[in-house]
C-alpha positions in Angstrom: 33.6 5.3 -14.3 30.0 4.1 -14.6 28.7 1.5 -12.2 25.7 -0.6 -13.2 23.7 -2.0 -10.3 21.9 -5.3 -10.6 18.2 -5.0 -10.1 17.0 -5.6 -6.6 14.3 -8.2 -5.7 11.0 -6.6 -4.7 10.6 -5.9 -1.0 8.5 -8.4 0.9 6.7 -8.4 4.2 9.8 -10.0 5.7 11.8 -6.8 4.9 11.7 -4.5 7.9 12.4 -0.8 8.4 15.8 -0.1 10.0 14.3 2.7 12.1 11.1 1.2 13.5 10.8 -2.4 12.3 7.6 -1.7 10.3 7.2 -3.3 6.8 9.8 -1.7 4.5 8.7 0.0 1.3 11.9 1.9 0.5 15.4 0.4 -0.1 18.4 2.8 -0.3 21.5 1.2 -1.9 24.4 3.3 -0.7 27.4 4.3 -2.8 29.5 2.6 -0.1 27.9 -0.7 -0.9 25.5 -1.2 2.0 21.7 -0.9 2.0 19.1 0.6 4.2 15.4 -0.3 4.4 12.7 2.1 5.5 9.0 2.1 6.0 7.2 4.8 3.9 7.2 7.3 6.7 10.9 7.0 7.5 11.8 6.8 3.8 10.1 10.2 3.2 11.6 11.6 6.4 15.2 10.7 5.4 15.1 10.9 1.6 16.7 14.3 1.2 19.6 13.5 3.4 20.2 10.1 1.7 20.0 11.2 -1.9 23.6 12.4 -2.1 24.8 9.1 -0.5 22.7 6.7 -2.5 23.6 4.8 -5.6 19.9 3.9 -6.0 16.6 4.4 -4.2 13.9 1.8 -4.7 10.6 3.3 -3.5 7.7 0.8 -3.5 5.4 2.9 -1.3 2.9 3.1 -4.1 1.8 -0.3 -2.9 0.2 1.4 0.1 -2.3 3.2 -2.1 -5.7 1.5 -2.0 -6.7 -0.1 -5.2 -9.9 1.3 -6.8 -12.8 -0.9 -6.5 -15.8 -1.0 -8.9 -19.2 -0.6 -7.4 -22.0 -2.1 -9.3 
């Protein structure tokens, strides 16, 4: 059986880490139907343990990287 998950809305500043309440950048949609939100730190810390339990992992931590600026 193949399950197709609907796309998730992008994470916003209102989404908070379930471990520390910082801004969430990682969403883990569980096979059981729930979801967990993590900051980038806790997302990296828990990723290996959560992979076998996850239906999908949305990692938006790339938004933390500074944007290149042009110097003239």
